[in-house]
C-alpha positions as CSV (number, residue, x, y, z in Angstrom):
1,M,0.0,0.0,0.0
2,T,1.4,3.4,-1.0
3,G,1.2,6.4,1.2
4,T,-1.4,8.0,-0.9
5,D,-3.6,4.9,-0.8
6,H,-3.3,5.0,2.9
7,I,-4.4,8.6,3.2
8,H,-7.3,8.0,0.8
9,H,-8.4,5.0,2.7
10,D,-8.1,6.7,6.0
11,H,-10.2,9.6,4.8
12,Q,-13.0,7.1,3.9
13,T,-12.9,5.1,7.2
14,R,-15.3,6.2,9.8
15,Q,-13.6,7.0,13.1
16,A,-15.1,6.6,16.6
17,L,-14.0,7.3,20.1
18,I,-15.8,5.3,22.9
19,I,-15.2,6.5,26.4
20,G,-15.7,3.8,29.0
21,A,-15.2,0.6,27.1
22,S,-13.4,-1.8,29.4
23,R,-16.5,-3.9,30.0
24,G,-20.3,-4.2,29.5
25,L,-22.0,-2.3,26.8
26,G,-19.0,-0.1,26.0
27,L,-16.8,-3.2,25.3
28,V,-19.4,-4.8,23.0
29,L,-20.0,-1.4,21.3
30,A,-16.3,-1.0,20.5
31,G,-16.1,-4.5,19.1
32,E,-19.3,-4.0,17.0
33,L,-18.1,-0.8,15.4
34,A,-14.7,-2.3,14.6
35,G,-16.4,-5.3,13.1
36,R,-18.4,-2.9,10.8
37,G,-15.2,-1.4,9.5
38,W,-15.0,1.6,11.8
39,Q,-11.6,2.7,13.2
40,V,-12.2,2.7,16.9
41,I,-10.4,4.3,19.8
42,A,-11.7,3.0,23.1
43,T,-10.8,4.1,26.6
44,A,-10.3,2.2,29.8
45,R,-9.4,3.2,33.3
46,Q,-6.0,2.4,34.6
47,D,-7.2,0.5,37.6
48,P,-5.6,-3.0,38.0
49,G,-7.3,-5.5,35.6
50,G,-9.2,-2.6,33.9
51,G,-9.4,-3.1,30.2
52,G,-7.9,-6.6,30.0
53,E,-10.7,-7.8,27.7
54,L,-10.6,-4.6,25.7
55,R,-6.9,-4.9,25.2
56,G,-7.4,-8.5,24.0
57,A,-10.0,-7.3,21.5
58,A,-7.7,-4.6,20.3
59,D,-4.8,-7.1,19.8
60,A,-7.1,-9.3,17.7
61,S,-8.6,-6.4,15.7
62,G,-5.9,-6.0,13.1
63,G,-5.4,-2.4,14.0
64,R,-9.1,-1.5,13.8
65,L,-9.3,-1.0,17.6
66,T,-6.8,0.9,19.7
67,V,-7.0,1.5,23.5
68,E,-6.3,4.8,25.3
69,S,-6.1,5.2,29.1
70,L,-8.6,7.6,30.7
71,E,-10.0,8.3,34.1
72,M,-13.0,10.3,32.9
73,T,-13.6,12.1,36.2
74,D,-10.1,13.6,36.0
75,S,-10.1,16.9,34.0
76,D,-6.3,16.7,33.6
77,D,-6.6,13.2,32.2
78,L,-9.2,14.4,29.7
79,A,-7.0,17.3,28.6
80,A,-4.1,14.9,28.1
81,L,-6.3,12.6,26.0
82,R,-7.4,15.5,23.9
83,K,-3.8,16.4,23.3
84,R,-2.9,12.9,22.3
85,L,-5.8,12.9,19.8
86,D,-4.7,16.2,18.1
87,G,-5.4,16.1,14.4
88,R,-7.8,13.2,14.6
89,R,-11.3,13.4,13.1
90,L,-14.1,11.7,15.0
91,D,-17.3,10.8,13.1
92,L,-18.6,9.5,16.4
93,L,-17.9,10.5,20.0
94,F,-19.7,8.2,22.4
95,V,-19.6,8.5,26.2
96,N,-20.5,5.3,27.9
97,A,-19.8,5.5,31.6
98,A,-22.0,5.1,34.6
99,I,-22.0,3.7,38.1
100,D,-24.8,2.6,40.4
101,R,-24.6,3.1,44.1
102,G,-27.2,3.0,46.8
103,G,-29.6,0.7,44.9
104,E,-32.8,0.6,47.0
105,L,-31.8,3.4,49.4
106,P,-34.4,6.2,49.6
107,I,-32.6,9.5,48.8
108,D,-32.6,10.7,52.4
109,R,-30.5,7.7,53.3
110,V,-27.9,8.4,50.7
111,P,-24.6,9.6,52.2
112,D,-23.1,12.9,50.8
113,E,-20.0,11.1,49.4
114,M,-22.2,8.5,47.5
115,F,-24.4,11.3,46.0
116,T,-21.4,13.3,44.9
117,E,-19.6,10.3,43.4
118,V,-22.7,9.2,41.4
119,M,-23.5,12.7,40.1
120,I,-20.0,13.5,39.2
121,T,-19.5,10.2,37.3
122,N,-22.9,9.9,35.6
123,A,-23.9,13.5,34.9
124,L,-21.0,16.0,35.2
125,S,-18.1,13.9,33.8
126,P,-19.8,12.9,30.5
127,L,-20.5,16.5,29.7
128,R,-16.9,17.5,30.6
129,A,-15.8,14.8,28.2
130,L,-18.0,16.1,25.4
131,E,-16.7,19.7,25.9
132,A,-13.1,18.5,25.9
133,L,-13.4,16.5,22.8
134,R,-16.2,17.9,20.7
135,D,-13.9,20.0,18.5
136,L,-12.6,16.8,17.0
137,V,-16.1,16.0,15.6
138,P,-16.7,17.7,12.2
139,A,-20.2,19.0,11.2
140,G,-22.2,16.0,10.2
141,G,-20.6,13.9,13.0
142,T,-22.4,12.4,16.0
143,V,-22.0,13.1,19.7
144,A,-23.8,10.5,21.9
145,V,-24.1,9.6,25.5
146,M,-25.4,6.3,27.0
147,S,-28.4,7.3,29.1
148,S,-31.3,5.1,30.4
149,E,-35.0,5.0,30.5
150,Q,-34.3,5.4,34.2
151,G,-33.5,9.0,33.4
152,S,-37.0,9.6,32.1
153,V,-39.0,11.7,34.7
154,S,-42.3,10.9,33.2
155,L,-41.7,7.1,33.2
156,N,-40.5,7.1,36.8
157,T,-43.5,5.3,38.3
158,E,-41.8,2.4,40.1
159,G,-39.8,2.5,43.3
160,G,-36.1,2.1,43.8
161,Y,-32.8,3.3,42.3
162,E,-33.6,6.9,43.3
163,L,-30.0,8.2,43.2
164,Y,-29.2,6.4,39.9
165,K,-32.5,7.7,38.3
166,A,-31.7,11.2,39.5
167,S,-28.2,11.1,38.0
168,K,-29.5,10.0,34.6
169,A,-32.2,12.6,34.7
170,A,-29.5,15.2,35.4
171,L,-27.4,13.8,32.6
172,N,-30.4,14.2,30.2
173,Q,-31.0,17.8,31.4
174,L,-27.4,18.7,31.0
175,M,-27.3,17.2,27.5
176,R,-30.3,19.5,26.6
177,S,-28.4,22.5,27.9
178,Y,-25.3,21.4,25.9
179,A,-27.5,21.0,22.7
180,T,-29.0,24.4,23.2
181,R,-25.5,26.0,23.6
182,H,-24.1,24.2,20.6
183,A,-27.2,24.3,18.4
184,D,-25.3,25.4,15.4
185,D,-22.4,23.0,15.3
186,G,-24.0,20.6,12.8
187,H,-23.6,17.6,15.2
188,T,-26.2,14.9,15.6
189,K,-26.7,14.7,19.4
190,L,-28.1,11.5,20.9
191,L,-29.0,10.2,24.3
192,I,-29.3,6.4,24.0
193,D,-31.5,4.2,26.2
194,P,-30.1,0.7,25.6
195,G,-32.6,-1.1,27.8
196,H,-31.9,-3.3,30.8
197,N,-28.9,-5.4,29.9
198,R,-27.0,-8.2,31.6
199,T,-23.8,-6.3,32.5
200,R,-22.1,-5.6,35.8
201,L,-24.3,-2.5,36.1
202,G,-27.5,-4.2,35.0
203,G,-27.0,-7.4,36.9
204,P,-27.3,-11.1,36.0
205,D,-31.1,-11.2,35.9
206,A,-31.5,-8.4,33.3
207,P,-33.7,-9.4,30.3
208,L,-31.4,-8.2,27.5
209,D,-28.1,-9.6,26.2
210,P,-25.6,-6.9,25.1
211,H,-24.7,-8.9,22.1
212,D,-28.3,-8.5,20.9
213,T,-28.7,-5.0,22.1
214,V,-25.6,-3.3,20.8
215,P,-25.9,-4.1,17.1
216,A,-29.4,-2.4,17.3
217,V,-27.9,0.6,19.0
218,V,-25.2,0.9,16.3
219,D,-28.0,0.7,13.7
220,V,-29.6,3.7,15.4
221,L,-26.2,5.6,15.5
222,E,-25.6,4.9,11.8
223,S,-29.1,5.7,10.7
224,R,-29.2,9.0,12.6
225,S,-25.8,10.1,11.2
226,G,-25.9,13.5,9.6
227,A,-29.3,14.6,11.1
228,P,-28.5,17.4,13.5
229,G,-30.4,18.1,16.7
230,L,-30.9,16.3,20.0
231,H,-32.8,13.0,20.4
232,F,-33.4,10.7,23.3
233,L,-33.9,7.3,21.7
234,D,-34.2,3.7,22.6
235,R,-32.3,0.8,20.9
236,H,-35.1,0.6,18.3
237,G,-34.7,4.3,17.4
238,E,-37.9,5.2,19.1
239,P,-38.2,8.4,21.2
240,V,-38.1,8.0,25.0
241,P,-40.3,10.5,26.8
242,W,-38.4,13.1,28.8
């Protein structure tokens, strides 16, 4: 392959950055995109054992999937990643990162530290990541965040998971503010509700298998490409009520 061939090929290849891909939906998402011919950069935290499966997938991908280290809640780490990606073009920037703490605790029983950790991880940090990296996405590109039906205020009619639900509702609200502020950038902006999947977050009894769910999510991402504006969609591409 000559240099010019490579440049031409690189220009045609869709590029994605997946933040939070060491396990669960993010790991499957990175693999699915790479399998569809995308060039994928996926991030994992540096904690011991973090990203082992992801690094294995990268090694087996023939260069389609590369791994970057990122602690998303660390602003300096985000800035360093942005610097390392200088000159890259991202057709898709996808933030997939969330924690669940407190489970069945009513909100008045949630300790300050737990509330702060969940809100910073699930609501504040994804938006910081978008702001730090959005300039790598050209007009016509897509900026997406993994949300949840649990973040829907109008659908919150069953008990439990009060803190997690609040963090996802905050995420959705902050994404609306982001979309308002950046209304003219030509980006497709998506909040994705992937359904209740069998992951570490979703638990072993969840009804959905990520290997069934994620291809549907990628279909939604690909079909919405180039249509600007903000949408809160499920894995079938149907709107989720705010």
